[in-house]
N, C-alpha and C positions, 0 to 999 in steps of 0.2 A: 505493498500499499504505499503508494507517494504522502508524504509528512507535508501538507500545505504551506506550512510556516518553516520549513527547513530553506534554508537561502541556497544553498548548494556548492558554496563554498567551503570545504573545510566541515567544523560541527556545529556553523554558525547557526542558528533559528535569530527568527526576528518577531516584532510583534504587528501588528497591524496598526497602521499610522508611525511606523519608523521611518525617519528623515535620517540617509545614512550616506555621507558623502566617501568615496574612494580617491585616493591621492599616489597616482603611480608617475613610475619614472621611464618605461617602455610601454608602447604596443601590446607587447606581449605579454608584462602585468598586467597590464589591462584587460587582455581578452581572458588573461588564469581566472578573474574574478566576475568578469561580466557573464562570461560565456555559461560557466556550472549557472548563475543567477536565472537568467532567462529558461535555460533548457528547463533547470527545475520545475521553473511557473509554468510552460510548457507540458508538462506530465502531470503537472498539477490539476491541469483545464481552467486556469488563470490567464487574466488577457496579458501581453505582455508590448509595452511601451518600450523604444527607441528612438531618441532624441539625437543625432549629430549632424555633422557635416559630411560628405561623400565619402570623402578615405576613410575615416572611422566608421560607416556604415556597411562601406565593402566589403570589409576586412570581416567585420562582425556577418555578415550577411555568409562569407565566405566559411568564418569558422564556425559557425552555427550548422550550418549543414553539413560540415563535417561530422557533427555529433548525430547526423541520421535524421534531422527535422525535415520537415517535407516542405521548405519558406513559400514555394507558388499556392500550397493549401492552405499553409497558417495565414499567409496574408489575406488571401481572396474571403475564408470566412471569418477574418476581422480578430483572429484571436491575437495574431504578432500586427503590430503598428508600426512603422519604421517610416521614423517622421523627418524631411531635409532639415539640420539645425536651426538654417537661416530663415524655414517658412514657421516654425516651431518659435524661435525667439525674438524677432525680427519682423516691424510693420512698417511698409514702405522704409528699408534701411535705418530703422528706428527701433530700440529695446522699450519697449512699454509693456512692463513687466506684469499689470493688471490684464492684460489681453492674455500673455501669455499663460498667466492664472487660471482664466477663462479658459483659455482653449483644455488646459489638464482637467478642471472640474467637468468640460464638457463630456467630454471622452471616458469621466468617471459616470457620468450620469448615464449616460448612451451604454455602459459595458454593463449597470446595473439591467436596465431595459433588456439587452441582451442576454441574461441569466447569470454573468459571469460574478463570481465568487469573491472574489480578490482580482487584485489589479497590481501587476508589477510594472511602475513607471522607473526610467533610465534618461537621462541625458547627459554627453559628452560638451561640456563648456568651452572647449575649445579654441569655437567659433571666437571665442572673446578677445582671443590674440590677432583678429584679422577684423574686427566689428569693436574696438575699444568701449568699452562700457563706464560709464562714472561706478567707481566702486563702492558709495552708499547707498547708491541706487540697487545694485547687486546683491549687496547683502541685506536690505530693507526685500527684495524680491523671494531671496532664500527663507526670511523669516518667516514671510507671507506664507510662501508655501507649504513651509511645513505647519504652518499653524491650521491651514485650508485642509491637511490630510489629516489632521489628528483625529483619531476618534473614528476612522471610515479604512472598511478594508483594503488601502490602498499601503503597498511600501513603494518608496524612491529611492535611488540611487545617483547621487549626482556625483560625475565623475571630473576630476581634474587631472591636466596634464603636469608636471610640476616645471616642467621644462617647458613650459609659454606663461607661464603665473609669477608673477610677481610673490615676493616674501607677502606683501602685504592683502593681496589676493589671497593666498593660503591661508594667513591667518582670520582673515574672515570667512571661508572656508571651516575652517573648524569650530567660530563661533557659530558657528548656525546650523552645525548636524551635531546629533546628541550620540552618535555613530561614529567612527573612525574607522577606516582601512586602510592599515599603512604598509604596503608588500602584503608580507604574509601573518600579519600583527591586525587582528580585532579586537577594538577596546570600545570601550565606554570612553569617551570623552573627555578627557579634563578643562580642556578649554570651551568648552560649548555652555555659552551666557543663555539661558533661557529667557523667555522676554518678561516672565514674573522677576525675573534677576536687574531688570532694568528700570533705567529712571521713570521711561516713558514706553509706553510699546510702537516699536518703527511700524510707520503704515506708509504702503504701498502708492503713489503718486500716482 
Protein backbone atom coordinates (compact mmCIF):
# COMPACT_ATOMS: atom_id res chain seq x y z
CA UNK A 1 0.00 0.00 0.00
CA UNK A 2 1.31 3.45 -0.95
CA UNK A 3 1.74 5.82 1.99
CA UNK A 4 0.12 9.10 0.85
CA UNK A 5 2.17 11.06 3.38
CA UNK A 6 5.56 9.67 2.37
CA UNK A 7 7.71 12.31 0.71
CA UNK A 8 9.52 9.72 -1.39
CA UNK A 9 12.98 10.96 -0.44
CA UNK A 10 14.64 8.93 2.30
CA UNK A 11 12.34 8.28 5.23
CA UNK A 12 10.81 11.77 5.19
CA UNK A 13 7.09 12.09 5.73
CA UNK A 14 5.08 15.29 5.64
CA UNK A 15 1.85 16.74 6.97
CA UNK A 16 -0.73 18.43 4.76
CA UNK A 17 -0.08 22.15 4.63
CA UNK A 18 3.71 21.76 4.90
CA UNK A 19 5.70 24.44 3.07
CA UNK A 20 9.17 23.08 2.35
CA UNK A 21 12.22 24.45 0.56
CA UNK A 22 15.08 22.51 -0.95
CA UNK A 23 18.40 24.22 -1.64
CA UNK A 24 20.57 22.32 -4.08
CA UNK A 25 24.04 22.71 -5.60
CA UNK A 26 23.43 21.09 -9.00
CA UNK A 27 20.70 19.55 -11.15
CA UNK A 28 21.51 15.99 -10.12
CA UNK A 29 20.99 16.90 -6.49
CA UNK A 30 17.75 18.66 -7.40
CA UNK A 31 16.36 15.66 -9.24
CA UNK A 32 17.45 13.21 -6.55
CA UNK A 33 14.98 14.97 -4.23
CA UNK A 34 12.21 16.00 -6.59
CA UNK A 35 11.73 12.92 -8.78
CA UNK A 36 10.95 10.61 -5.83
CA UNK A 37 8.63 13.28 -4.42
CA UNK A 38 6.55 13.49 -7.59
CA UNK A 39 6.74 9.75 -8.35
CA UNK A 40 5.40 8.99 -4.87
CA UNK A 41 2.54 11.42 -5.43
CA UNK A 42 1.64 9.76 -8.73
CA UNK A 43 1.56 6.34 -7.07
CA UNK A 44 -0.65 7.77 -4.32
CA UNK A 45 -3.11 9.09 -6.95
CA UNK A 46 -2.44 12.69 -5.93
CA UNK A 47 -2.34 15.63 -8.32
CA UNK A 48 1.24 16.76 -8.96
CA UNK A 49 2.17 20.25 -10.15
CA UNK A 50 5.60 21.28 -11.43
CA UNK A 51 6.48 24.87 -12.43
CA UNK A 52 9.89 25.77 -13.85
CA UNK A 53 11.85 27.13 -16.77
CA UNK A 54 12.10 24.85 -19.84
CA UNK A 55 15.59 23.52 -19.07
CA UNK A 56 14.53 22.30 -15.64
CA UNK A 57 11.19 21.00 -16.96
CA UNK A 58 12.87 19.03 -19.76
CA UNK A 59 15.23 17.31 -17.33
CA UNK A 60 12.32 16.64 -14.98
CA UNK A 61 10.34 15.00 -17.79
CA UNK A 62 13.24 12.75 -18.78
CA UNK A 63 14.00 11.65 -15.24
CA UNK A 64 10.36 11.06 -14.34
CA UNK A 65 9.89 8.98 -17.50
CA UNK A 66 12.86 6.86 -16.41
CA UNK A 67 10.87 5.81 -13.33
CA UNK A 68 8.30 4.22 -15.64
CA UNK A 69 5.79 7.06 -15.42
CA UNK A 70 3.55 7.39 -18.50
CA UNK A 71 3.83 11.16 -18.93
CA UNK A 72 1.44 11.55 -21.91
CA UNK A 73 -1.32 9.74 -20.02
CA UNK A 74 -0.61 11.54 -16.75
CA UNK A 75 -0.68 14.95 -18.41
CA UNK A 76 -3.74 14.18 -20.51
CA UNK A 77 -5.64 13.07 -17.41
CA UNK A 78 -4.63 16.19 -15.50
CA UNK A 79 -2.94 14.29 -12.70
CA UNK A 80 0.39 15.82 -13.72
CA UNK A 81 0.61 19.55 -14.50
CA UNK A 82 3.89 20.88 -15.88
CA UNK A 83 3.65 24.67 -16.02
CA UNK A 84 6.09 27.05 -17.77
CA UNK A 85 7.71 29.04 -14.99
CA UNK A 86 7.26 32.34 -16.79
CA UNK A 87 3.52 31.77 -17.22
CA UNK A 88 3.17 30.68 -13.62
CA UNK A 89 5.02 33.54 -11.97
CA UNK A 90 4.94 36.45 -14.43
CA UNK A 91 2.12 38.48 -15.96
CA UNK A 92 3.22 40.63 -18.91
CA UNK A 93 6.78 40.32 -17.66
CA UNK A 94 5.91 41.41 -14.13
CA UNK A 95 5.86 39.35 -10.96
CA UNK A 96 2.46 39.79 -9.35
CA UNK A 97 2.34 37.59 -6.25
CA UNK A 98 -1.43 37.72 -5.83
CA UNK A 99 -1.91 36.26 -9.32
CA UNK A 100 0.53 33.44 -8.66
CA UNK A 101 -1.19 32.59 -5.38
CA UNK A 102 -4.60 32.84 -7.10
CA UNK A 103 -3.48 30.42 -9.82
CA UNK A 104 -2.35 27.86 -7.27
CA UNK A 105 -5.59 28.18 -5.33
CA UNK A 106 -7.55 27.75 -8.58
CA UNK A 107 -5.62 24.53 -9.27
CA UNK A 108 -6.32 23.46 -5.69
CA UNK A 109 -10.08 23.97 -6.09
CA UNK A 110 -10.04 22.19 -9.43
CA UNK A 111 -8.14 19.28 -7.85
CA UNK A 112 -10.86 18.87 -5.24
CA UNK A 113 -13.57 18.94 -7.92
CA UNK A 114 -11.68 16.26 -9.85
CA UNK A 115 -11.67 14.04 -6.79
CA UNK A 116 -7.98 14.28 -5.82
CA UNK A 117 -7.44 13.89 -2.10
CA UNK A 118 -4.08 15.60 -2.09
CA UNK A 119 -1.89 17.92 -4.15
CA UNK A 120 1.88 18.01 -4.41
CA UNK A 121 3.06 21.36 -5.79
CA UNK A 122 6.62 22.37 -6.54
CA UNK A 123 8.28 25.29 -8.29
CA UNK A 124 11.87 25.92 -9.36
CA UNK A 125 12.60 29.57 -8.52
CA UNK A 126 15.66 29.73 -10.81
CA UNK A 127 13.76 31.99 -13.23
CA UNK A 128 14.43 34.87 -10.82
CA UNK A 129 18.06 35.04 -11.90
CA UNK A 130 16.86 36.05 -15.40
CA UNK A 131 13.93 38.21 -14.26
CA UNK A 132 15.05 39.97 -11.04
CA UNK A 133 12.38 40.30 -8.37
CA UNK A 134 12.36 42.61 -5.36
CA UNK A 135 13.55 40.55 -2.40
CA UNK A 136 10.90 41.83 0.02
CA UNK A 137 8.12 41.19 -2.49
CA UNK A 138 9.32 37.61 -3.01
CA UNK A 139 9.57 37.02 0.72
CA UNK A 140 6.02 38.33 1.18
CA UNK A 141 4.83 36.00 -1.59
CA UNK A 142 6.43 32.98 0.06
CA UNK A 143 4.83 33.84 3.38
CA UNK A 144 1.41 34.39 1.85
CA UNK A 145 1.57 31.15 -0.10
CA UNK A 146 2.48 29.28 3.07
CA UNK A 147 -0.50 30.83 4.83
CA UNK A 148 -2.85 29.93 1.99
CA UNK A 149 -1.99 26.21 1.97
CA UNK A 150 -2.00 25.82 5.77
CA UNK A 151 -4.63 23.31 6.81
CA UNK A 152 -5.31 22.21 3.23
CA UNK A 153 -4.45 18.84 1.61
CA UNK A 154 -1.47 20.43 -0.14
CA UNK A 155 2.26 20.01 0.35
CA UNK A 156 4.53 22.48 -1.45
CA UNK A 157 8.26 22.29 -2.17
CA UNK A 158 10.04 25.45 -3.36
CA UNK A 159 13.33 24.77 -5.14
CA UNK A 160 16.37 27.06 -4.92
CA UNK A 161 19.57 26.57 -6.91
CA UNK A 162 22.28 27.90 -4.58
CA UNK A 163 24.44 28.83 -7.58
CA UNK A 164 21.84 31.28 -8.92
CA UNK A 165 20.82 33.17 -5.80
CA UNK A 166 22.46 35.72 -3.57
CA UNK A 167 22.97 34.98 0.09
CA UNK A 168 20.12 37.38 0.90
CA UNK A 169 17.67 35.41 -1.23
CA UNK A 170 18.70 32.13 0.34
CA UNK A 171 18.25 33.63 3.80
CA UNK A 172 14.75 34.75 2.77
CA UNK A 173 14.05 31.20 1.61
CA UNK A 174 15.11 29.82 4.96
CA UNK A 175 13.06 32.37 6.87
CA UNK A 176 9.84 31.51 5.01
CA UNK A 177 9.87 27.70 5.07
CA UNK A 178 9.41 25.61 8.24
CA UNK A 179 11.19 22.59 6.70
CA UNK A 180 14.41 22.64 4.68
CA UNK A 181 16.21 20.01 2.60
CA UNK A 182 19.94 20.68 2.22
CA UNK A 183 21.68 17.99 0.22
CA UNK A 184 20.85 14.75 2.02
CA UNK A 185 19.79 16.52 5.21
CA UNK A 186 16.12 17.08 6.03
CA UNK A 187 15.30 19.09 9.12
CA UNK A 188 12.93 21.45 10.83
CA UNK A 189 14.33 24.83 9.90
CA UNK A 190 15.76 26.74 12.88
CA UNK A 191 15.85 29.95 10.81
CA UNK A 192 12.13 29.90 10.02
CA UNK A 193 10.22 32.95 11.25
CA UNK A 194 6.54 32.07 11.68
CA UNK A 195 4.06 34.88 10.93
CA UNK A 196 3.11 35.12 14.59
CA UNK A 197 6.77 35.79 15.40
CA UNK A 198 6.82 38.90 13.21
CA UNK A 199 5.90 42.34 14.42
CA UNK A 200 3.33 42.57 11.65
CA UNK A 201 2.09 39.97 9.20
CA UNK A 202 3.31 40.75 5.67
CA UNK A 203 0.69 41.22 3.02
CA UNK A 204 1.01 40.53 -0.69
CA UNK A 205 0.84 43.80 -2.62
